[in-house]
N, C-alpha and C positions, 0 to 999 in steps of 0.2 A: 592435418588429418580431417578436420571438420570441413575444410574446403573440398577435399577429395570426395567426402561423403555427399556433400551438396551436389557436386557435378554428377556423381553416379545416380543420385535420386532424380536429377533433372533429365538425364538421358533415359531413365526408366519411364518417367512420366511421358516423355515424347513417344516412346514405343507403345504405350498403352493409351494414348490420346483417343478420346471417343471418336468412332468412325464417322458419326454424323457431323463432327466439327472439322474433319479433314477436308482438304481441297477436293472439289469434285473433279472427276476426270474430264478433260476437255474433248469436245467433239465439234464437228463442223455444224451439225444441225441436230436439235432435239425435235423429233417429229412424232406427233400423236395422231394416229389414224382412228377415226370413229365411223363405224359402219351402221347404218340404220337396219334393224331387223324387226321392225314393227309388223303387226299383223297384216298390213297392206301388201307386204312382200310375199310372193309365192315361194315354195321350196326351190323351184328352178331358178328364180331370180336370186335367192340367197346363195345358191351354188355358184352362179355366174359371178356374183359380187366377190365372194371369197377367192375363187380361182383367179379372178382379175387382179386382186391385190397380190396374191402369191406369185403370179406370172410377172407382174411389173417389178417386184422387188428383186427378182432373179434375172431380169433382163440385162444383157451385156452392156447396153448403153447406160443404164442406171448405175451399174456397178462401176463403170469407167468414171462417171461423174462423181461417185462417192470417193473413189481413189484419188481423184484430182483435187480434192479439197485440201485445205491447209493441214488438217490432221489425218486425212485419208480415211475417215470413219464417221458414221452417224450413230445416234442412239434413237431407237424406235420403240413405241408402245402401241398396241392395237387393242381396241375394245369395241364391243357391240352395244347398241343402245336402242331404247324405244321410249317408254314413258319416263316421267321425271325421276323415278327411283329405280329405273330398270337399266342398269349398266353392268356389263360383265367384261372383265379383262381377259382377253384371249392370249395375248403376248405381253408379259410385263417388260419393263425396260430392258432392252437388249442391244448390244453393240452389233452393227453390221460393218465389217471391215473387209471381209473376204467373201468369195462365192460360197464357201461352206457356211459362213454365218447367215447369208441370205437364204440359202436352202433350208437351214434349220428353222428360220422364222417362217418361211413359206409353208413348210410341213405343218406347223401349228395352225396357221391361218386356214389352210385348205380343209380342215376337218369341219363337217357340217355343224351349224349351231344346234345346241341342244334345247333351246327355248325360243319362244317369241312372246311378245307382250303387246297389249293394246296401247293406244295413244302415241303421240309423237312429241317429244320434248327436246327440241334442238337446244334450248337454253340449258336444260339439265345436262345434255351431252357436253355443252361448252364448259359448264362449271366442273364437270367430272374431268374433262381433259385438262383444264387449268390446274386442278388439284394434282393430277399426274405430273404436270410440269413442275409444280411447286415441290413435289417430293422426289423429283428425279435425282439420281446420284451423279448425273453428268452436267456439264456446263457447255451449252452450245453457243456458237457464234450467232446462230439464228434459232428461234423457238417458233414452231409452227403447229397449228391445229388444223387438221384436214378432215372435214365432215362430208359424208355422202348421205343423201336421203331423198325420199320420193314424195315428201309432203311438207306442209307448213307446220310451224310450232302450234300446238293446241293444248299444251299443258305446261305448268311450271312457271318460273319467273319470267317477267317481260323480257323479250328477246333483245331489243336494242340496248337497254340498260345493261344487260348481262354482257353482251358483246363489247360495249364501250369500256366497261370496267376491265375486261380481260385485255383488250387492245392497249389500254393505258399502262399495262405492265410490260409493254414491248413485245407482245405476242402477236403473230399474224394468224388470222383465221381464213382459210380457203374453203371453197365449197364445190361439191359435185352434185348438182340437182339431177335426179333421174326422172326424165320426162317421156317415158316410153308410151307409144300410142296404144299398145296392147293392154295396158292397165285398165281395169274396169273403172269408169268414172264414179266418183263418190261425191255426195252433196257438200262435203267439207273441203274438197280440192280447191286449190287456188289457181287461177289462170297464170300463165307465164311464170312458172316456178323459177326459172333462171333470173327473172327480174326480181322476184321476191328474195332470192339468195343474194343478189347484188345489193339490194337496198337494206336488207335486214340481218343478214348472216355474216358476210365477209367483212374483214377490216384489218387494218395494220399495213405495214410497209409492203408494197407490191402485191397486195391481196388480189385474188382473182376467182372467177367462177368458170367452170368448164362443164357445160351441160351435156347430158347423155340422152339422146332421143331414140336410140335403138339399143337393146341389150347387147347386140353384137359389137357395139362400139365401146362397151364398158372396159374391157382389158386395155385397149389402146388409149382410152381416155385416162385411165389410172397411170399408165406408163408415162404419158406426156405430162401429166400433172406432177408426178414425182420428179421428172427432169426439170420442170420449171421451179419446183420448190427447193431442189438440191443444188442448183447452179444458176448464176445470173445469165449466162449465155449457153443454155444446154444444147447438146448435139441431138439430132434425131427428131427435132420438133419442126414440122413443116410450117412454112409461112401460111398465114390465113387460118390458123387453128382457132376454133370458136372459143376464145378466151376473153373474159371481161376483166380488165385490170383495175377499174375504178368503180366505186359505188355509183349507182345511177342517181338521177335527179329527184330530190324530194319535191312535193310531199308524197309519201307512200304509207299506207296503213299497214304497219307491221304487226298489228293485232288481228289481221284478217283471218288467220288460221283459228285463233281462239273463238272469234265471233261466229265463223261458219260451223264450228263444232257445236257451239251452244244452240245454234239454230236448227241443228239436225236432231230431231226427237229420237230417231232410231238409235243413234250412237250413244246417247247419254240417258236413256230411259232409267237405268239403274245407277246413274252417277249420283254420289252424295250431293252434288251441286243442285240436283233436282229431286231431292227426296220427297217433295210434296206429292210426286206422282205415285210413290210407293204407299203413301198414306191415303191415297184415293181422293185427295183434294182436287177439285176441278181447276 
């Protein structure tokens, strides 16, 4: 009788085992998409960005690649970011396995953002994305962080150290630098943003940069980037696509964004870093 009681108790404990300790659901890829919505982005650009992500996730070629994986599904999370403490989750961890799944995610992404913030903290976005992966209820064969942005890091932890710590966890970081000619030049802009992303942002196995030089290119760039991230030999990616697969040659000053921000008096007049200006000290 005692043995029977023990077996029943063991079975009940297995049924009530804490959810956090259970096996995570396997997927082909855990993908975190992080979109820059800092104040340098115009409302039209924000709309193009969101619609680009939504269209790419529902693209038939992307869905075919998802279905062709070992598990036939991916897990995705989408957030928007600006300064070091400015991140908002738009789509929490969600499985995409069917066209209906993709459409549901796309509808959430397509809603215009409700806020914007100053500063650009790529390192803050990286850490936020890494925390999302750490708390993911899924277990991917690959873990990827995908960041789009139109400027260099000018706030938060040092970028290279942040990137290297995340890459050491087996996570790949890819980048989509937005380098459109219609953007008004700013004193803290860095030249050749694609090179900056190559040197200072991306990392991990098969990491790449895909620059966007015209907003009209954005939806197609996102589609191609997803195809590359979700498959080793993706369909629908034309030869000669402007993809950088390896970080460029050092040395490169990855603190250039922070330095240019500090040198621009207009941008940080009321910044606590320069509170002597508020006290009237020359």
